[in-house]
ZAMIVO-798570 format. One line per field, with one value per residue: x, y, z of N, C-alpha, C in turn; chain. Coordinates in Angstrom, 1 decimal. Each point is the difference from the previous one (the first is absolute). Example, Ala and Ser with C-alpha at 12.3 -4.5 7.8 and 13.67 -1.06 7.14 Angstrom:
REM ZAMIVO-798570
n_u [13.2,-0.4]
n_v [-5.7,1.1]
n_w [7.8,-0.7]
ca_u [-0.9,0.9]
ca_v [1.2,1.1]
ca_w [0.0,0.0]
c_u [0.9,-0.8]
c_v [1.2,1.1]
c_w [0.0,0.8]
c [A,A]
This chain:
REM ZAMIVO-798570
n_u [76.4,0.4,0.9,0.8,0.1,-1.5,-0.1,0.9,-0.5,-1.2,1.3,0.4,1.0,0.7,0.4,0.7,-0.2,-0.3,1.1,-1.3,-0.2,-0.9,0.0,-0.1,-0.4,-0.6,0.1,-0.4,-0.4,0.0,-0.5,-1.1,1.4,-0.4,-1.1,0.2,1.2,-1.0,-0.1,1.1,-0.1,-0.7,-1.0,0.1,-1.0,0.9,-1.4,0.6,-0.9,-1.4,-1.1,1.1,1.0,-0.6,-0.5,1.7,0.7,1.1,-0.7,-0.7,1.0,0.7,-1.0,0.3,0.6,-0.6,0.6,0.8,-1.1,0.7,-0.7,0.7,-0.6,-0.2,-1.3,0.0,-0.8,0.4,0.6,-0.7,-1.6,-0.2,1.3,-0.7,-0.5,-1.4,1.1,1.2,-1.4,-0.9,1.0,0.4,-1.3,-0.1,0.4,-0.8,-1.3,-0.6,0.7,-1.0,0.0,1.1,0.5,-1.1,1.2,1.0,0.8,0.1,0.4,0.3,-1.3,-0.8,0.4,-1.2,-0.5,-0.8,1.1,0.5,-0.5,-0.4,0.4,0.0,1.3,-0.9,1.0,-1.0,-0.6,1.2,-2.0,-1.0,0.3,1.6,1.0,-0.8,0.4,1.1,-0.1,-1.0,1.1,0.2,-0.6,-0.2,1.0,0.2,-0.7,0.5,1.5,-0.3,1.3,0.8,0.0,1.2,0.6,0.8,1.3,-0.1,0.5,1.1,0.0,-1.6,-0.2,-1.0,0.3,-0.4,-0.5,0.5,0.9,1.1,0.2,0.3,0.7,0.6,-0.4,0.6,1.0,0.2,-0.1,0.3,0.7,1.7,0.7,1.4,0.4,0.5,0.3,0.3,-0.1,-1.4,-0.1,0.9,-0.6,-1.1,0.7,0.8,-0.6,-0.4,0.7,-0.6,0.3,0.1,0.8,0.1,-0.5,1.0,0.7,-0.6,0.6,-1.1,0.9,-1.0,0.1,1.1,-0.7,0.6,1.1,0.5,1.2,1.2,0.8,0.8,0.2,1.4,-0.7,0.6,-0.3,0.4,0.5,-1.5,0.0,-0.6,-1.3,0.5,-1.3,1.1,-0.6,1.6,0.7,1.2,-0.5,-0.2,1.1,-1.0,-0.2,1.1,0.5,-0.6,-0.4,0.7,0.0,-0.4,0.4,0.9,0.0,0.1,-0.6,-0.4,1.4,-0.6,0.7,1.1,0.1,1.0,0.0,-0.1,-1.0,1.3,0.1,1.4,-0.8,1.3,-0.5,-1.0,0.5,1.7,-0.4,-0.1,1.0,0.2,-1.3,0.0,1.0,-0.2,-0.7,0.1,-0.6,1.0,1.1,-0.4,0.4,1.3,-0.1,-0.4,0.5,1.3,-0.3]
n_v [107.8,1.5,-0.5,-1.1,-1.1,-0.5,-0.4,-1.0,0.0,-0.2,-0.9,1.4,0.5,-0.4,-0.5,0.6,-1.1,0.6,-0.8,0.3,0.7,-0.5,1.5,-1.0,1.3,-0.7,-1.2,1.0,-0.6,1.4,-0.9,0.8,-0.1,-1.1,-0.1,1.1,-0.6,-0.7,1.1,-0.2,0.1,0.6,-1.0,-1.2,-0.3,-0.9,0.1,0.1,-1.0,0.1,-0.7,-0.4,0.4,-1.0,1.2,0.3,1.0,-0.8,-1.6,0.8,0.7,-1.0,-0.4,1.3,-0.7,-0.6,0.0,-0.7,-1.1,-0.9,-0.8,-0.2,-1.1,0.7,-0.5,-0.7,-1.0,0.4,-0.9,0.7,-1.3,-0.5,0.0,-0.3,1.0,0.3,0.2,-0.8,-0.3,0.3,-0.1,-0.7,-0.4,0.6,-0.7,-1.0,0.3,0.3,-1.2,-0.3,-1.0,-0.4,-0.5,-1.1,-0.1,-1.3,-0.1,-1.4,0.5,0.1,0.8,-1.1,-0.7,-0.4,0.6,0.2,0.2,1.3,-0.1,-0.4,1.2,-0.7,-1.0,-1.0,-0.8,-0.4,-0.6,0.0,0.0,-1.3,-0.5,0.2,-0.8,-0.9,-0.3,-0.1,-1.4,-0.9,0.1,-0.1,-1.2,-0.5,0.3,-0.8,-0.6,-0.2,0.7,-1.2,-0.1,0.2,-1.1,0.7,-1.4,0.3,-0.4,-0.9,0.7,-0.8,-0.2,-0.3,-0.8,-0.9,-1.3,-0.6,1.5,0.1,1.1,-0.2,-1.2,1.0,0.7,-0.8,-0.9,0.8,0.4,-1.4,-0.4,0.9,-0.3,0.0,1.0,0.1,0.2,0.4,-0.1,0.4,0.9,-0.2,0.6,0.8,0.6,-0.4,0.1,1.3,-0.1,0.4,1.1,1.0,0.2,0.9,-0.5,-1.0,-1.1,0.9,-0.4,-0.8,1.6,0.4,0.4,-0.8,-0.6,0.7,0.5,-0.1,0.5,-1.0,1.1,-0.9,1.0,-0.5,-0.8,-0.4,-0.8,-0.9,-1.0,-1.0,0.5,0.8,-0.3,1.4,-0.1,1.6,-0.1,0.9,-0.4,-0.4,1.4,-1.1,-0.1,-1.4,-0.4,-1.1,1.3,0.5,-1.1,-0.7,1.0,0.0,-1.3,0.6,1.2,-1.0,-0.8,1.0,-0.3,-0.9,0.1,-0.1,-0.7,0.6,-1.0,1.2,-0.8,1.3,-0.1,-1.0,0.3,0.8,0.5,0.6,-0.7,0.7,1.1,-0.2,-0.3,1.2,0.6,-0.7,0.1,1.3,-0.8,-1.1,0.7,0.6,0.9,1.2,-0.9,-0.6,0.9,0.0,-1.1,0.4,1.1,-1.0,-1.0]
n_w [84.6,-0.3,-1.5,0.6,-1.3,0.1,2.0,0.0,-1.1,1.3,0.5,0.7,-0.4,1.2,-1.1,0.6,1.4,0.9,0.8,1.0,1.0,0.7,0.1,-1.2,-0.4,1.3,-0.3,-0.6,-1.1,-0.1,-0.6,0.8,0.4,-0.5,0.3,0.7,0.4,-0.2,-0.7,-0.7,1.0,0.3,-0.7,0.9,0.3,0.5,0.1,1.1,-0.3,0.9,0.2,0.8,-0.8,-1.3,-0.3,-0.2,0.8,0.4,0.4,1.0,0.1,0.0,0.8,0.7,-0.1,0.1,0.7,-0.7,0.8,0.7,0.2,1.0,0.1,1.1,-0.1,-1.1,0.7,-1.0,0.2,1.4,-0.9,0.8,0.1,-1.2,1.1,-0.1,1.8,-0.3,-1.1,0.6,0.7,-0.4,-0.4,0.9,1.0,-0.6,0.3,1.4,-0.1,-0.6,0.9,-0.9,0.6,0.8,1.1,0.3,0.9,-1.1,1.3,1.6,0.2,0.6,0.9,0.1,1.1,-1.1,0.4,-0.1,1.5,-0.5,-0.5,-1.2,-1.1,-0.5,-0.7,-1.3,0.6,-0.6,0.3,-1.1,1.1,0.8,-1.2,0.0,0.9,0.0,-1.1,0.4,0.9,-0.5,-0.2,1.6,0.2,-1.0,0.0,1.4,-0.6,-1.6,0.7,-0.8,0.8,0.4,0.1,0.8,-0.8,0.6,0.5,0.1,1.0,0.0,-0.9,-0.2,-0.7,-1.1,0.2,-1.0,0.6,-1.1,0.0,1.2,-0.4,-1.1,0.8,0.7,-1.2,-0.4,1.5,0.4,-1.1,0.4,0.0,0.0,0.9,-0.6,1.1,-0.7,0.8,0.7,-1.2,-0.3,1.0,-0.7,-0.8,0.6,0.7,-1.5,0.1,-0.3,-1.0,-0.2,-1.5,1.1,-0.7,0.0,-0.5,1.1,0.4,-0.2,-0.4,-0.3,1.2,0.0,0.7,1.3,0.5,0.6,0.3,0.6,0.9,0.1,1.2,-0.4,0.6,1.2,0.3,1.1,-1.0,0.6,-1.5,0.2,-0.9,0.8,0.2,0.2,-1.0,-0.4,-0.1,0.3,-0.9,0.7,-0.2,1.1,1.0,-0.9,0.2,1.1,0.0,-0.8,0.6,1.3,0.8,-0.8,1.2,0.8,-0.6,0.8,-0.1,1.2,0.6,0.5,1.1,0.2,0.9,0.4,0.6,0.4,-1.0,-0.8,-0.1,0.3,1.0,-0.1,0.0,0.5,0.8,0.2,-0.1,0.6,0.4,-0.3,0.0,0.4,0.9,-1.0,1.0,-1.0,-0.5,1.8,0.1,-1.1,0.6,0.9,-1.0,-0.8,1.2]
ca_u [1.6,0.7,1.1,1.5,0.3,-0.4,0.7,1.3,0.3,-0.6,0.7,0.7,1.5,0.3,1.7,0.7,-0.5,0.6,-1.2,0.2,-0.4,-0.6,0.9,1.0,0.7,1.2,1.0,0.6,-0.1,-1.3,-0.4,-0.1,1.4,1.0,-1.0,0.3,1.2,0.5,-1.4,0.3,0.8,-1.1,-1.1,-1.3,-0.2,-0.6,0.0,-0.6,-0.9,-0.9,-1.2,-0.3,1.2,-1.1,0.7,0.2,-0.1,0.7,-0.3,-1.5,0.6,0.3,-1.7,-1.0,0.8,-0.6,1.5,-0.6,0.4,-0.3,-0.2,0.8,-1.0,1.3,-0.9,-0.9,0.8,-0.9,0.3,-0.4,-0.5,-1.0,0.1,-0.2,-1.3,-0.6,0.3,1.0,0.3,-0.1,0.6,1.5,-0.4,-0.8,1.5,0.6,-1.1,1.4,1.5,-0.3,0.9,-0.3,0.0,0.7,0.8,0.4,0.5,-1.0,0.5,-0.3,0.6,-0.4,-0.8,-1.3,-1.0,0.8,0.3,1.3,0.5,-0.2,0.8,1.3,-0.2,0.6,-0.7,-0.7,0.3,-0.2,-0.3,-1.1,-1.3,-0.1,-0.5,-1.1,-0.5,0.7,-0.6,-0.7,-0.2,0.2,-1.3,-1.2,0.9,-0.2,-1.6,-0.6,0.4,-0.3,1.2,0.7,0.7,1.5,0.5,1.1,0.3,0.4,1.6,0.2,1.4,-0.3,-1.2,-0.4,-1.7,0.8,0.0,0.9,-1.0,-1.1,-1.2,-1.0,-0.6,-0.9,-0.6,-0.7,-0.9,-0.9,-0.8,-0.4,0.1,0.0,1.5,0.3,0.9,1.2,1.2,1.7,0.7,-0.4,-0.3,1.8,0.1,-0.7,0.9,1.2,-0.9,0.0,1.5,-0.4,0.4,-0.9,-0.9,-0.7,-1.4,-0.7,-0.5,-1.8,-1.1,-0.4,0.5,-0.7,-0.7,0.9,-0.4,0.8,1.3,1.2,0.8,0.4,1.2,0.2,1.6,0.3,0.4,0.5,-0.3,0.7,0.5,-0.7,0.0,-1.0,0.1,-1.0,-0.4,0.4,-0.1,0.7,0.2,0.2,-0.7,1.3,0.0,-0.6,-1.1,0.5,-0.4,-1.3,-0.7,0.4,-0.7,-1.8,-0.1,-0.5,-0.9,-1.7,-1.5,-0.5,0.6,0.0,0.5,0.6,0.3,1.0,0.1,1.0,-0.4,1.0,1.4,-0.3,-0.3,1.1,0.6,-1.0,-0.5,0.0,-1.1,-1.0,0.3,0.3,-1.1,-0.7,0.9,-0.6,-1.4,-0.3,-1.6,-0.6,-0.7,-1.2,-1.2,-0.1,-0.8,-1.4,-0.4,-0.3,-1.2]
ca_v [0.6,-0.4,-0.8,1.1,0.9,1.2,1.0,0.6,1.1,1.7,0.1,0.9,-0.3,0.9,-0.1,-0.3,0.6,-0.2,-0.7,0.5,-0.7,1.0,0.9,0.0,1.3,0.6,-1.1,-0.6,1.2,0.5,-0.1,1.6,0.6,-0.6,0.5,1.7,0.2,-1.1,-0.5,-0.9,-1.3,-0.1,0.2,-0.5,-0.6,-1.6,0.0,-2.0,0.7,-1.2,0.5,0.3,1.5,1.0,0.9,1.2,1.6,0.2,-0.5,0.8,1.0,-0.6,-0.5,1.2,0.7,-1.0,-0.7,-1.8,-0.9,-1.3,-0.3,-1.1,-0.4,-0.5,-0.7,-0.5,-1.5,-0.5,-0.9,-0.1,1.2,0.8,1.4,1.5,0.2,0.9,1.0,0.0,0.3,1.1,1.1,-0.5,0.7,1.2,0.1,0.0,0.4,1.3,-0.1,0.3,-1.3,-0.6,-1.5,-0.7,-1.5,-0.1,-1.3,-0.7,-0.9,-0.3,1.9,-0.1,-0.9,0.0,1.1,1.1,1.2,0.4,-0.9,-1.2,0.2,-0.5,-0.3,-1.1,-0.4,-0.5,-1.7,-0.5,-1.0,0.3,0.4,1.4,1.2,0.2,0.9,1.7,1.0,0.3,1.3,1.0,0.1,0.9,1.3,0.9,-0.1,1.1,1.8,1.1,0.3,-1.1,-0.8,-1.5,-0.5,0.0,-1.1,0.8,-0.3,-0.6,-0.8,-1.0,-0.3,-1.0,-0.4,-0.5,0.8,1.5,0.8,0.3,-1.1,0.2,1.4,-0.5,-0.9,0.9,1.2,-0.9,-0.3,1.6,0.8,1.5,0.7,-0.1,0.7,-0.8,0.6,-0.4,0.0,-1.2,-1.6,0.1,-0.7,-1.1,-0.7,-0.6,-1.4,-1.4,-0.4,0.8,1.2,1.3,-0.2,-1.5,-0.2,1.1,-0.1,-0.7,0.7,0.4,1.1,1.3,0.2,1.4,1.1,0.3,-1.1,0.7,0.1,1.3,-0.6,-0.9,-0.3,-1.6,-0.8,-1.2,-0.6,-0.8,-0.9,-0.3,1.6,0.2,1.7,0.2,1.1,1.2,1.9,0.9,0.5,-0.5,-1.8,-1.2,-0.1,-1.2,0.5,0.9,-1.2,-0.1,1.6,0.4,-0.9,-0.4,1.5,0.4,-1.1,0.2,0.7,1.2,0.8,1.6,0.8,-0.6,1.2,-0.4,0.3,0.6,0.8,0.0,0.9,1.9,1.2,-0.2,-1.0,-0.6,0.8,-0.5,-1.2,0.5,0.2,-1.7,-0.5,0.5,0.0,-1.4,0.4,1.4,0.4,0.6,-1.1,-0.3,1.3,0.0,-1.4,0.2,1.2,-0.8,-0.6]
ca_w [0.7,-1.3,0.2,0.3,-0.9,-0.4,0.9,0.2,-0.6,0.6,1.0,-0.3,-0.7,1.3,0.8,1.2,0.8,1.7,1.4,1.1,0.8,0.7,0.3,-0.9,0.0,1.5,0.2,-1.4,-1.0,-0.2,-1.4,-0.6,0.3,-1.0,-1.0,-0.3,-0.1,-0.9,-0.3,-1.1,0.6,1.0,-0.6,1.2,1.7,0.9,1.7,0.5,1.4,1.1,0.7,1.3,-0.5,-0.8,-0.9,1.0,-0.8,-1.9,-0.8,-0.3,-0.5,-1.1,-0.9,0.0,-1.0,-1.3,-0.3,0.0,0.9,0.3,1.6,0.1,1.0,0.4,1.4,-0.6,-0.5,-1.2,0.3,0.8,-0.2,1.5,-0.1,-0.6,0.5,0.0,0.4,-0.7,-1.1,0.0,0.4,-0.9,-1.3,0.3,-0.5,-1.6,-0.7,0.1,-0.3,-1.5,-0.6,-1.0,0.6,1.3,-0.1,1.5,0.1,0.4,1.4,1.4,0.5,1.8,0.9,0.8,-0.6,-1.0,0.7,0.2,0.3,-0.8,-1.3,-0.9,-1.0,-0.5,-0.6,-0.2,-0.4,-1.2,-0.3,-0.4,1.1,0.7,-0.9,-0.4,1.0,-0.1,-0.8,1.0,0.9,-1.7,-1.1,0.5,0.1,-1.2,0.1,1.4,0.5,-1.5,-0.6,-0.5,0.8,-0.4,0.9,0.2,0.9,1.4,0.2,1.4,0.2,0.0,-0.7,0.5,-0.8,-1.2,-1.1,-0.2,0.6,-1.1,-0.4,0.8,-0.5,-1.2,0.3,0.4,-0.9,-0.4,0.4,0.4,-1.1,0.6,-0.4,1.6,0.7,-0.2,0.8,-0.7,1.2,0.6,-0.8,0.2,1.1,0.1,-1.1,1.1,1.0,-0.6,-0.2,-1.8,-1.0,0.2,-1.1,-0.6,-0.2,-0.9,-1.3,-0.2,0.9,-0.9,0.3,-0.3,1.5,0.7,0.4,0.9,0.2,1.0,-0.2,1.2,0.0,0.8,0.0,0.3,1.7,0.9,1.2,0.1,-1.2,-1.2,-0.8,-0.6,-0.3,0.9,-1.2,0.2,-0.6,-0.1,-1.1,-1.2,-0.2,-0.8,-1.7,-0.3,0.1,-1.2,-1.1,-0.5,-0.1,-1.2,-1.0,-0.6,-1.0,-1.8,-0.1,1.2,-1.2,0.7,1.1,-0.3,1.5,0.7,1.4,1.0,1.5,0.3,1.2,1.1,-0.5,0.2,-1.0,-0.6,-0.2,-0.8,-1.5,-1.1,-0.3,-0.4,-1.9,-1.1,0.1,-0.8,-1.2,-0.4,0.2,-0.1,-0.3,-1.0,-1.0,0.2,-0.3,-0.8,-0.7,0.8,-0.8,-1.2,0.4]
c_u [1.0,1.5,1.2,0.3,-0.6,0.0,1.2,0.3,-0.5,0.9,0.9,1.6,0.3,1.9,0.5,-0.2,1.0,-1.4,0.3,-1.1,-0.6,1.4,1.5,1.4,1.0,0.7,0.5,-0.2,-1.7,-0.6,-0.2,0.8,0.8,-1.0,0.4,1.2,0.8,-1.4,-0.3,0.6,-1.3,-1.4,-1.1,0.7,-0.6,0.2,0.0,-0.9,-0.3,-0.8,0.3,0.8,-0.9,1.5,0.4,0.0,0.6,-0.7,-1.1,0.4,0.1,-1.4,-0.3,1.2,-0.1,1.1,-0.4,0.8,-0.8,-0.4,0.7,-0.4,1.1,-0.5,-0.8,0.7,-0.9,0.5,-1.4,-1.5,-0.9,0.6,-0.5,-1.5,0.1,0.0,1.1,0.0,-0.8,0.6,1.2,-0.6,0.0,1.8,1.5,-0.7,1.1,1.0,-0.4,1.3,-0.6,-0.5,0.7,1.2,0.5,0.3,-1.0,0.3,-0.9,0.7,0.0,-0.1,-0.7,-0.6,0.9,0.5,1.8,1.0,0.1,0.7,1.0,-0.4,0.4,-0.6,-1.1,0.5,-0.1,-0.1,-1.0,-1.2,-0.1,-0.4,-1.4,-1.1,0.3,-0.9,-1.6,-0.3,0.4,-1.1,-0.7,0.7,-0.6,-1.3,-0.9,0.7,0.2,1.7,0.8,0.8,1.7,0.1,1.6,0.9,1.1,1.8,-0.4,1.4,0.0,-1.2,-0.8,-1.1,1.5,-0.7,0.9,-0.7,-0.9,-1.0,-1.2,-1.0,-0.6,-1.1,-1.5,-0.6,-0.7,-1.5,-0.8,-0.3,0.0,1.3,0.9,1.5,1.7,1.5,1.4,1.0,-0.5,0.4,1.7,-0.1,-0.6,1.1,1.0,-0.5,-0.1,1.5,-0.6,0.7,-1.2,-1.7,-1.0,-1.5,-0.9,-0.5,-0.8,-1.0,-1.1,0.0,-0.8,-1.0,0.5,-0.5,1.0,1.4,0.5,0.9,0.5,1.6,0.0,1.5,-0.3,0.3,-0.1,-0.7,0.3,0.2,-0.8,0.1,-1.1,0.1,-0.8,-1.0,-0.2,-0.4,1.1,0.0,0.1,-0.6,1.1,-0.2,-0.8,-1.5,-0.1,-0.6,-1.1,-0.6,0.8,-0.5,-1.5,-0.4,-0.6,-1.0,-1.5,-0.5,-0.8,0.3,-0.3,0.7,1.3,0.6,1.1,-0.3,1.2,-0.1,0.2,1.2,0.3,-0.3,1.0,0.9,-1.0,-0.3,0.9,-0.8,-1.4,0.2,0.5,-1.3,-0.6,0.9,-0.5,-1.6,-0.5,-0.9,-0.1,-0.6,-1.0,-1.4,-0.3,-0.6,-1.1,-0.6,-1.0,-0.7,-1.4]
c_v [0.0,-0.9,1.1,1.0,1.4,1.3,0.7,1.2,1.3,0.5,1.2,-0.6,1.0,0.4,-0.3,0.8,-0.1,-0.6,0.6,-0.9,1.4,0.6,-0.1,1.1,0.4,-0.9,-0.6,0.9,0.5,0.1,1.1,1.0,-0.9,0.5,1.2,-0.2,-1.1,-0.5,-0.4,-1.8,-0.8,0.1,-0.2,0.0,-1.1,0.6,-1.6,1.0,-1.1,1.1,0.9,1.3,1.0,0.9,0.8,1.3,-0.2,-0.2,0.6,1.0,-0.3,-0.4,1.4,0.8,-1.1,-1.0,-1.6,-0.7,-1.0,-0.8,-1.2,-0.3,-1.1,-0.8,-1.1,-1.9,-0.6,-1.3,-0.9,0.8,0.3,1.3,1.0,-0.1,1.4,1.4,0.4,0.5,1.3,1.0,0.0,1.0,1.6,0.8,0.3,1.3,1.8,0.4,0.5,-1.7,-0.5,-1.2,-0.2,-0.8,-0.3,-1.6,-1.0,-1.2,0.2,1.6,-0.1,-1.2,0.0,1.5,1.6,1.5,-0.2,-1.1,-1.6,0.0,-0.8,-0.3,-1.2,-0.4,-1.2,-1.9,-0.4,-0.9,0.2,0.6,1.5,1.3,0.0,0.7,1.8,0.6,0.3,1.8,1.0,0.4,0.9,1.4,1.0,-0.2,1.4,0.7,0.1,0.3,-1.8,-0.1,-0.4,-0.1,-0.1,-1.3,0.6,-0.7,-1.0,-1.1,-1.8,-0.2,-1.4,-0.1,-0.6,0.5,0.9,1.1,1.0,-1.0,0.0,1.4,-0.1,-0.5,1.4,0.9,-1.0,0.2,1.1,0.9,1.4,0.3,-0.6,0.8,-0.7,0.6,-0.6,-0.6,-1.3,-1.4,-0.6,-0.8,-1.5,-0.7,-0.5,-0.8,-1.3,-0.5,-0.3,0.6,0.8,0.1,-1.0,0.8,1.5,-0.7,-0.8,0.6,1.0,1.6,1.6,0.1,0.5,1.4,1.2,-0.4,1.5,-0.4,0.3,-1.4,-1.1,-0.6,-1.7,0.1,-0.8,0.2,-1.1,-1.1,0.3,1.6,0.2,1.9,0.3,1.4,1.4,1.1,0.8,0.5,-0.5,-1.7,-0.4,-0.3,-0.9,0.7,0.8,-1.0,0.0,1.1,-0.2,-1.2,0.0,1.3,-0.1,-1.3,0.4,0.9,1.4,0.4,1.8,0.7,-0.7,1.2,-0.7,-0.1,0.3,1.2,0.6,0.6,0.9,-0.1,-0.6,-1.7,-1.2,0.4,-1.2,-1.6,0.6,0.3,-1.4,-0.3,0.7,0.3,-1.1,-0.3,1.5,0.6,0.2,-1.2,-0.3,0.9,0.1,-1.2,0.4,0.7,-0.5,-0.8,0.5]
c_w [-1.6,1.0,0.1,-1.2,-0.3,0.5,-0.5,-1.4,-0.1,1.1,-0.4,0.0,1.2,-0.5,1.1,0.9,1.7,0.5,0.9,1.5,1.2,1.1,-0.2,0.5,0.7,-0.2,-1.8,-1.4,-0.2,-1.4,-0.6,-0.2,-1.0,-1.7,-0.2,-0.4,-1.4,-0.9,-1.6,0.7,0.8,-0.4,0.9,1.5,0.0,1.4,0.4,1.7,0.7,0.6,1.0,0.0,-0.8,-0.9,0.7,-1.1,-1.2,-1.3,-0.5,-1.0,-1.6,-0.9,-0.1,-1.7,-1.5,-0.1,-0.6,0.7,0.3,1.5,0.1,1.5,1.6,1.0,-0.3,-0.5,-1.2,0.1,0.6,-0.4,0.9,0.4,-0.6,0.6,-0.8,-0.2,-0.8,-1.2,-0.1,0.7,-0.9,-1.5,0.6,0.0,-1.4,-0.8,0.5,-0.6,-1.8,-0.6,-1.2,0.0,1.2,-0.4,1.2,-0.4,0.6,1.0,0.5,0.6,1.1,0.5,0.6,-0.4,-0.3,1.2,0.0,0.6,-0.4,-1.5,0.0,-1.2,0.0,-1.4,-0.3,0.0,-1.6,-0.9,-0.6,0.6,-0.2,-1.5,-0.5,1.5,-0.4,-1.7,0.2,0.6,-1.2,-0.5,0.9,0.3,-1.2,-0.2,0.9,-0.5,-1.2,0.0,-0.4,1.0,-0.6,1.1,-0.1,0.6,1.2,0.6,1.4,0.1,-0.2,-0.8,0.3,-1.2,-1.0,-1.5,-0.2,-0.2,-1.7,-0.2,1.2,-0.5,-1.1,0.3,0.7,-0.5,-1.2,0.4,0.2,-1.2,0.4,-0.3,1.2,-0.2,0.0,0.8,-0.3,1.4,0.4,-0.7,0.1,1.5,-0.1,-0.9,0.8,1.0,-0.6,-1.0,-1.9,-0.3,0.2,-0.8,0.1,0.3,-0.8,-1.5,-0.3,1.1,-0.8,0.1,-0.9,0.8,0.5,-0.2,0.1,0.4,1.4,0.3,1.4,0.5,1.6,0.3,0.5,1.7,-0.1,1.3,0.2,-1.2,-1.4,-0.3,-0.6,-0.1,0.6,-1.1,1.1,-0.3,-0.2,-1.3,-1.6,-0.2,-0.7,-1.6,-0.4,-0.3,-1.3,-1.2,-0.2,0.0,-1.7,-0.6,-0.4,-0.7,-1.3,-0.3,0.4,-1.1,1.2,1.3,0.3,1.3,0.5,1.3,0.2,1.5,0.5,1.3,0.9,0.0,0.1,-2.0,-1.5,-0.5,-1.1,-1.7,-1.2,-0.6,-0.5,-1.3,-0.6,-0.1,-0.9,-1.3,-0.6,-0.2,-0.4,-0.1,-1.2,-0.8,0.2,-0.3,-1.6,-0.6,0.5,-0.7,-1.1,0.1,-0.2]
c [A,A,A,A,A,A,A,A,A,A,A,A,A,A,A,A,A,A,A,A,A,A,A,A,A,A,A,A,A,A,A,A,A,A,A,A,A,A,A,A,A,A,A,A,A,A,A,A,A,A,A,A,A,A,A,A,A,A,A,A,A,A,A,A,A,A,A,A,A,A,A,A,A,A,A,A,A,A,A,A,A,A,A,A,A,A,A,A,A,A,A,A,A,A,A,A,A,A,A,A,A,A,A,A,A,A,A,A,A,A,A,A,A,A,A,A,A,A,A,A,A,A,A,A,A,A,A,A,A,A,A,A,A,A,A,A,A,A,A,A,A,A,A,A,A,A,A,A,A,A,A,A,A,A,A,A,A,A,A,A,A,A,A,A,A,A,A,A,A,A,A,A,A,A,A,A,A,A,A,A,A,A,A,A,A,A,A,A,A,A,A,A,A,A,A,A,A,A,A,A,A,A,A,A,A,A,A,A,A,A,A,A,A,A,A,A,A,A,A,A,A,A,A,A,A,A,A,A,A,A,A,A,A,A,A,A,A,A,A,A,A,A,A,A,A,A,A,A,A,A,A,A,A,A,A,A,A,A,A,A,A,A,A,A,A,A,A,A,A,A,A,A,A,A,A,A,A,A,A,A,A,A,A,A,A,A,A,A,A,A,A,A,A,A,A]
């Protein structure tokens, strides 16, 4: 099997994208509408899906138009190797293929407790220890081998993290053992740093930034329960300053960065346009296309 360095040079450079899930157009932003009305701001669609719901009509129209996309799975526990049964691998590959996805990605935590069904759905982070990182890496290797798609693990959000590793050290180990790329969620990293009382850029200087293929940006809000202050990952229209700080630090240092997703699907379109404009300013697709043509 080819190495990450060999594979990443063949990945398309997608630019700035929007996220969405099953039937999101009924209660949030329709990615197709955004693409039609803001064609210079929206370049691809990251569809979050699971086997139970599959693809909706909106994302099928997107795929039929041959527009760029990625598939974000919402139903596999990467930390739990036994969760990768043949049915999940086969059907996830089929969904991603129908979508013409450029790659797979998903939070490297636990999406369900017990049986894989919507009633057991949740999102919890992995245990931040070496043993967990190794098992996650093995899961990624299996997914890539059996689906043929690159699989990017994402750092998940939480108000509590267990384990002695910094989350960036955890994902650096995953990337090394699996020889894979990663998806860095800037908002989620800002949340982690806040839970550990660390500055936003802590540990980034020692992280293998060349492994970052995709980044996420999303709004958040400070909240407090019984005196415990935390950041709520609420996907509001405006990212926190720490999220911007992380993004702006990483972009010029991540030589294999192909895509940035603004997770804003539950908001009104006009609320999100300013952030899309800012993202396109700091990560312009026209420059990316020119670089690809020169290469």
